[in-house]
C-alpha positions as CSV (number, residue, x, y, z in Angstrom):
1,M,-14.8,26.4,42.7
2,A,-13.4,28.4,39.6
3,S,-16.3,30.6,39.5
4,A,-16.1,34.4,38.9
5,S,-17.6,35.0,42.4
6,V,-14.2,33.4,44.0
7,S,-11.8,36.2,45.1
8,R,-8.4,35.9,43.0
9,E,-4.9,36.8,43.5
10,S,-3.4,39.6,41.6
11,V,-1.1,37.5,39.3
12,P,-1.0,37.1,35.6
13,T,-3.9,35.2,34.1
14,S,-3.5,31.9,32.6
15,A,-5.5,29.8,30.1
16,V,-7.0,27.6,33.0
17,F,-7.8,30.8,35.0
18,P,-8.2,33.8,32.5
19,Q,-9.5,36.2,35.1
20,G,-6.9,35.5,37.3
21,V,-5.6,32.2,39.6
22,P,-8.1,32.1,42.5
23,R,-6.9,32.1,46.0
24,W,-7.8,28.4,46.7
25,V,-5.5,27.1,44.2
26,P,-2.0,27.9,46.3
27,L,-4.0,26.3,49.2
28,L,-4.8,23.1,47.3
29,L,-1.5,22.9,45.8
30,G,0.4,23.3,49.1
31,F,-2.1,20.7,50.7
32,L,-1.0,18.0,47.9
33,T,2.6,18.8,48.1
34,A,2.7,18.4,51.9
35,V,2.2,14.6,51.3
36,G,6.0,14.5,51.2
37,P,7.0,16.9,54.6
38,I,3.8,15.2,56.6
39,S,5.1,11.7,55.9
40,T,8.7,12.5,56.6
41,D,7.9,14.5,59.8
42,I,5.1,12.7,61.3
43,Y,7.0,9.6,62.4
44,L,10.0,11.1,63.5
45,P,8.9,11.3,67.4
46,A,8.3,7.0,67.0
47,F,11.9,6.4,66.0
48,P,13.1,5.2,69.3
49,A,9.5,3.1,69.9
50,M,9.9,1.5,66.4
51,E,13.8,0.8,67.5
52,Q,12.1,-1.3,70.2
53,A,9.2,-2.7,68.2
54,F,11.3,-4.3,65.8
55,H,14.0,-5.4,67.9
56,T,16.5,-3.4,65.9
57,D,19.0,-0.5,66.3
58,A,18.7,3.0,65.9
59,G,20.9,3.2,62.4
60,N,18.4,0.8,60.9
61,V,15.5,3.1,61.7
62,Q,17.3,6.2,60.6
63,M,17.8,4.0,57.3
64,T,14.0,4.0,56.6
65,L,14.4,7.8,56.3
66,S,16.9,7.3,53.8
67,I,15.0,4.8,51.9
68,W,12.1,7.2,51.8
69,F,14.4,10.0,50.2
70,I,15.9,7.6,47.7
71,G,12.2,6.6,46.8
72,L,11.0,10.2,46.2
73,A,14.6,10.6,44.2
74,V,13.7,7.8,41.9
75,G,9.9,8.7,41.5
76,Q,10.5,12.3,40.6
77,M,12.8,11.2,37.8
78,T,10.0,9.5,36.5
79,V,7.0,11.6,37.2
80,G,8.2,14.8,35.8
81,P,8.3,13.9,32.5
82,L,5.4,11.9,32.5
83,S,3.3,14.7,33.7
84,D,4.8,16.9,31.0
85,R,3.6,14.0,28.5
86,Y,0.3,13.1,30.0
87,G,-0.8,16.2,32.1
88,R,-0.7,16.9,35.8
89,R,-3.7,15.3,37.0
90,M,-3.3,11.7,36.0
91,P,0.0,11.1,37.5
92,M,-0.7,12.8,40.7
93,L,-4.0,10.8,40.9
94,V,-2.2,7.4,40.7
95,G,0.6,8.6,42.8
96,N,-1.5,9.5,45.7
97,L,-3.5,6.0,45.4
98,I,-0.1,4.2,45.6
99,Y,0.7,6.3,48.7
100,A,-2.2,5.6,50.7
101,L,-2.3,1.7,49.9
102,A,1.8,1.5,50.7
103,S,1.1,3.6,53.9
104,A,-1.4,1.1,55.2
105,V,1.0,-1.8,54.6
106,C,3.4,0.1,56.6
107,A,0.8,0.5,59.4
108,F,1.0,-3.3,60.2
109,A,4.5,-4.5,59.1
110,P,5.5,-7.1,61.0
111,D,9.7,-6.4,60.6
112,I,11.8,-3.5,59.4
113,L,12.3,-5.2,56.2
114,T,8.6,-5.2,55.3
115,F,8.1,-1.9,56.6
116,S,11.1,-0.4,54.6
117,I,10.1,-1.9,51.4
118,A,6.5,-0.5,51.9
119,R,8.1,3.0,52.6
120,F,10.2,2.9,49.4
121,I,6.8,2.1,47.5
122,A,5.0,4.7,49.3
123,S,7.8,7.4,48.4
124,L,7.7,6.6,44.9
125,G,4.0,7.5,44.6
126,A,4.3,10.5,47.2
127,S,6.9,11.8,44.6
128,A,4.0,12.9,42.2
129,S,2.5,15.4,44.8
130,L,6.2,16.9,45.4
131,V,6.9,17.5,41.8
132,I,3.7,18.2,40.1
133,P,2.6,21.3,42.0
134,T,5.4,23.2,41.4
135,A,5.2,22.4,37.6
136,C,1.5,23.6,37.9
137,V,2.7,26.8,39.3
138,R,5.2,27.4,36.2
139,D,2.2,26.5,33.9
140,M,0.0,29.4,35.5
141,V,2.4,31.8,36.6
142,P,5.3,32.2,33.8
143,D,6.8,35.3,35.8
144,R,9.7,34.6,38.1
145,N,9.0,37.3,40.9
146,A,5.1,36.0,40.8
147,G,6.2,32.5,40.8
148,A,8.2,32.8,43.6
149,K,5.4,34.7,45.5
150,M,2.9,31.8,44.8
151,L,5.6,29.3,45.8
152,S,6.0,31.1,49.2
153,Q,2.4,30.6,49.6
154,L,2.8,26.9,48.9
155,V,5.5,26.9,51.4
156,M,3.3,28.4,54.2
157,V,0.3,26.0,53.5
158,M,2.4,22.7,53.2
159,G,4.2,23.8,56.4
160,V,1.0,24.0,58.4
161,V,0.4,20.5,58.0
162,P,4.0,19.5,59.0
163,I,3.9,21.6,62.2
164,L,0.7,19.4,63.2
165,A,2.3,16.3,62.1
166,P,5.2,15.7,64.5
167,M,3.0,16.8,67.2
168,L,0.2,14.4,66.5
169,G,3.0,11.6,66.1
170,G,4.1,12.5,69.2
171,L,0.7,12.1,70.7
172,V,0.1,8.9,69.1
173,V,3.4,7.6,70.5
174,A,2.4,8.7,73.8
175,M,-1.1,7.6,73.9
176,T,-1.1,4.6,71.6
177,S,0.8,2.5,69.0
178,W,2.9,4.2,66.5
179,R,1.3,2.0,63.9
180,V,-2.0,4.5,63.8
181,I,0.5,7.1,62.3
182,F,0.5,5.0,59.0
183,W,-3.1,4.5,59.1
184,A,-3.5,8.6,59.2
185,S,-0.9,8.7,56.4
186,A,-3.1,6.2,54.3
187,A,-6.1,8.6,55.3
188,Y,-4.2,11.8,54.4
189,G,-3.3,10.0,50.9
190,A,-6.9,8.9,50.1
191,I,-8.0,12.9,51.0
192,C,-5.7,13.9,48.3
193,V,-6.9,11.4,45.8
194,C,-10.4,12.8,46.1
195,F,-8.9,16.5,45.8
196,V,-7.1,15.6,42.7
197,L,-10.0,13.7,41.0
198,F,-13.0,16.4,41.9
199,V,-11.3,19.7,42.4
200,L,-8.0,20.0,40.9
201,P,-8.1,21.6,37.3
202,E,-5.6,20.4,34.5
203,T,-2.9,23.3,34.0
204,L,-1.2,21.8,31.1
205,P,-3.1,22.3,27.8
206,F,-3.0,19.2,25.3
207,Q,-1.1,21.4,22.8
208,K,1.7,21.9,25.2
209,R,2.5,18.5,26.0
210,V,5.6,16.9,25.0
211,A,6.6,13.7,23.3
212,L,8.0,11.1,25.7
213,S,10.8,8.6,24.7
214,P,13.8,7.3,26.3
215,M,16.0,9.5,24.1
216,T,14.0,12.4,24.3
217,L,14.2,12.0,28.5
218,V,18.1,11.7,28.4
219,T,18.4,14.9,26.0
220,R,15.9,16.7,28.2
221,Y,18.0,16.3,31.4
222,L,21.2,16.8,29.5
223,T,19.6,19.8,28.4
224,L,19.0,21.1,31.9
225,L,22.1,20.0,33.3
226,R,24.1,21.8,31.0
227,D,22.2,25.2,31.8
228,R,23.9,27.1,34.4
229,G,21.1,28.9,35.7
230,F,19.0,25.7,36.3
231,S,21.9,23.7,37.8
232,S,23.2,26.4,40.1
233,H,19.7,26.9,41.5
234,A,18.8,23.4,41.5
235,M,22.1,22.7,43.6
236,V,21.3,25.3,46.0
237,T,17.6,23.6,46.6
238,G,19.7,20.3,46.8
239,F,22.0,21.2,49.7
240,S,19.4,23.0,51.5
241,T,17.5,19.9,51.8
242,F,20.9,18.1,52.8
243,M,21.0,20.4,55.5
244,Q,17.4,20.4,56.5
245,F,17.5,16.3,56.5
246,S,20.6,16.3,58.5
247,Y,18.5,17.8,61.2
248,L,15.4,15.5,60.3
249,T,17.4,12.5,60.7
250,A,19.1,13.0,63.7
251,A,17.0,15.5,65.7
252,S,14.6,12.9,67.4
253,F,17.7,11.0,68.4
254,V,19.4,14.2,69.8
255,F,16.5,15.8,71.6
256,I,14.9,12.5,73.2
257,K,17.9,10.2,73.8
258,I,20.7,13.1,74.7
259,F,19.0,15.9,76.3
260,G,16.0,14.2,77.6
261,F,13.0,15.4,75.7
262,S,9.6,13.6,75.8
263,P,8.0,12.6,72.1
264,L,5.6,15.2,72.8
265,H,8.1,18.1,73.8
266,F,10.2,17.1,70.8
267,S,7.1,17.3,68.5
268,M,6.3,20.8,69.9
269,L,9.9,22.1,69.4
270,F,9.8,20.8,66.1
271,G,6.6,22.7,65.4
272,V,8.3,25.8,66.6
273,F,11.1,25.4,64.1
274,S,8.3,24.8,61.3
275,V,6.7,28.1,62.3
276,F,9.9,30.2,61.8
277,M,10.2,28.5,58.2
278,I,6.9,29.4,57.3
279,G,7.1,32.7,58.7
280,A,10.3,33.2,56.6
281,S,8.3,32.3,53.5
282,Q,6.0,35.0,54.0
283,V,8.6,37.3,54.5
284,N,9.8,36.6,51.2
285,G,6.3,36.9,49.7
286,M,6.2,40.2,50.9
287,L,9.8,41.2,49.8
288,V,9.7,39.6,46.2
289,G,9.3,42.3,43.8
290,R,10.6,45.1,46.0
291,I,14.0,43.1,46.6
292,D,15.4,41.2,43.5
293,S,14.9,37.5,44.3
294,G,18.7,36.8,43.6
295,K,19.7,39.2,46.6
296,L,17.2,37.6,48.7
297,L,18.3,34.1,47.9
298,Q,21.9,35.0,48.6
299,G,20.9,36.7,51.9
300,A,19.2,34.1,53.3
301,V,22.1,31.6,52.5
302,L,24.5,33.9,54.3
303,V,22.1,33.8,57.5
304,A,22.0,30.0,57.6
305,V,25.6,29.7,57.1
306,T,26.2,31.7,60.3
307,G,23.8,29.8,62.4
308,A,25.3,26.5,61.1
309,L,28.7,28.1,62.4
310,L,27.2,28.9,65.7
311,L,25.5,25.6,66.2
312,V,28.9,23.9,65.5
313,G,30.7,26.2,67.9
314,I,28.0,25.6,70.6
315,V,28.0,21.9,70.5
316,V,32.0,21.3,70.2
317,W,32.2,23.8,73.5
318,G,29.4,22.1,75.4
319,N,31.0,18.6,74.5
320,W,34.9,19.5,75.5
321,Y,35.1,22.5,77.4
322,A,31.8,23.3,79.4
323,G,31.1,21.9,82.8
324,P,27.9,19.4,83.4
325,A,26.4,22.6,84.8
326,W,26.0,24.3,81.2
327,K,24.1,21.7,79.5
328,H,20.8,23.4,80.4
329,D,22.0,26.6,78.8
330,Q,23.5,24.6,76.0
331,I,20.2,23.2,74.8
332,W,18.6,26.6,74.4
333,L,21.7,27.8,72.6
334,I,21.4,25.0,70.1
335,I,17.9,25.5,69.9
336,A,18.4,29.6,68.9
337,A,21.3,28.5,66.3
338,M,18.9,25.9,64.7
339,L,16.4,28.3,64.2
340,M,19.1,30.7,62.5
341,T,19.9,27.9,60.4
342,L,16.6,26.6,59.5
343,A,14.3,29.5,59.3
344,P,16.1,31.0,56.0
345,T,15.0,28.0,54.2
346,G,11.7,29.4,53.7
347,I,13.4,32.3,51.6
348,I,15.8,29.6,50.0
349,F,13.5,27.1,48.6
350,P,10.9,29.3,46.5
351,N,13.4,31.7,45.0
352,A,16.1,29.0,44.2
353,M,13.2,26.7,42.6
354,M,12.0,29.6,40.8
355,G,15.2,30.4,39.4
356,A,15.8,26.8,38.3
357,L,12.4,26.8,36.5
358,A,11.8,29.9,35.1
359,D,13.9,29.7,31.8
360,H,12.2,26.5,30.9
361,P,8.6,26.8,30.5
362,S,8.2,23.8,28.1
363,L,10.2,21.4,30.3
364,A,8.6,22.7,33.7
365,G,7.7,18.9,34.8
366,A,11.1,17.7,33.7
367,A,12.9,20.7,35.4
368,A,10.9,20.1,38.8
369,A,11.7,16.7,38.6
370,L,15.2,16.8,38.2
371,A,15.6,19.5,41.0
372,G,13.7,17.5,43.2
373,T,15.6,14.2,42.4
374,M,18.9,16.2,43.4
375,Q,17.2,17.5,46.6
376,Y,16.5,14.0,47.9
377,I,19.4,12.3,46.3
378,L,21.4,14.8,48.7
379,G,18.9,14.3,51.6
380,A,19.1,10.5,51.1
381,L,23.2,10.9,51.6
382,A,22.6,13.1,54.6
383,G,20.6,10.3,56.2
384,V,23.5,7.7,55.2
385,A,26.4,9.9,56.6
386,L,24.4,10.4,59.7
387,G,23.7,6.5,60.3
388,M,27.2,5.9,60.4
389,F,27.9,7.8,63.5
390,P,26.7,6.6,67.1
391,T,23.6,8.9,68.7
392,T,25.7,10.0,71.5
393,S,26.4,13.6,70.5
394,A,24.7,16.3,68.4
395,L,28.0,17.0,66.7
396,P,27.2,14.9,63.7
397,M,24.1,16.7,63.0
398,A,25.7,19.9,63.6
399,G,28.6,19.2,61.3
400,C,26.3,17.8,58.2
401,M,24.0,20.8,58.8
402,L,27.0,23.2,58.6
403,F,28.4,21.2,55.3
404,G,25.2,21.6,53.6
405,T,25.1,25.4,54.3
406,I,28.4,26.1,53.2
407,M,27.9,24.0,50.1
408,M,24.9,26.1,49.5
409,L,27.0,29.4,49.7
410,L,29.4,27.9,47.0
411,V,26.7,27.0,44.6
412,C,25.1,30.2,45.0
413,A,28.3,31.8,44.1
414,M,28.5,30.2,40.8
415,R,25.0,31.4,39.6
416,P,25.1,33.2,36.4
417,K,24.4,37.1,36.9
418,T,21.5,37.1,34.5
419,A,20.0,34.4,36.9
420,A,19.3,36.8,39.5
421,V,17.3,39.5,37.1
422,S,13.7,39.3,37.8
423,G,11.1,39.3,35.0
424,P,9.1,37.0,32.8
425,A,10.6,33.9,32.0
426,A,11.3,33.3,28.3
């Protein structure tokens, strides 16, 4: 597939692709990265059905999402440095195999405890496909703007699958058992194993691999955390994830239980949100290079804060001041405010992530892992926080989303001025 006849992107060359990076590379990396989003999104419409099947309450079902996020955080801390030591392909191959097998166990789990354990193991495997493709981009494209553009392409590809995932999940719940969802997840993992085994090239040359030891690992992470450019950008992605996972954790109960959406209709709404996020990522790809990536990041954060403020205001007005007749209009206003809050993440993620990675070419795997770990720790905290509130109002979801956007704004202001300057990394 890497022959000269394949059309190539106009990006800097690399040792892997001396004539330019082929167009199929972002497609492949996006498909692999989508393991994480699809596994998060596809079973959201099944939450109420799982609550009944396991004879448990909504909080325990929501907690499986937090367990998933915790596993992703723990796994990334390990797999990132492993990919710096042993290359990108082998850790991703093993990770996808673990994910596929554990997802099959989820499919026939008899109780919530077995399901939760299998889900945690699956998340450890899936963490490889979340962190390593980002490191692959850094291996191939050292320039900050070009890397942000390629990451925008990854967001587009990895976003297409999650658009379909909740719709398929909603159809499955409506037509058959929710357990089919996890058989489909296992099949997706198996396909990823085949792609890594037969298609994905190794992007990290042997001579650029670094030794791995506990002390080296600790030193590497401390070096990254002390770097203001890395830590500020990584925290922006982390609080963006907190905001998104507040939505993911609570949205199915809010729209299905409170507003009376069917699982299928909720899945379609979820797809609309994803379309807007993907659209924003493609706008980012067109603007990067013309507008400084730091300015794009700051503007997107401001839009998200505005949307979250409107969302909280609409929910508060609907709960305490508006009459029952206003409920129909409230739904559409909530959806509009959520679009305004969620869509900018398509701009925030690629620019913040490349800002975190650009100045650390020799630590790309560890940097991507640490940034990803921060994301999913905060995502897990969002799930835990929402699990403490009853699912009788949209206010907990809206409040957590607002908190995430405000923290993004504060951390964004802490970035060093030099971090906003585009150009090749050191």
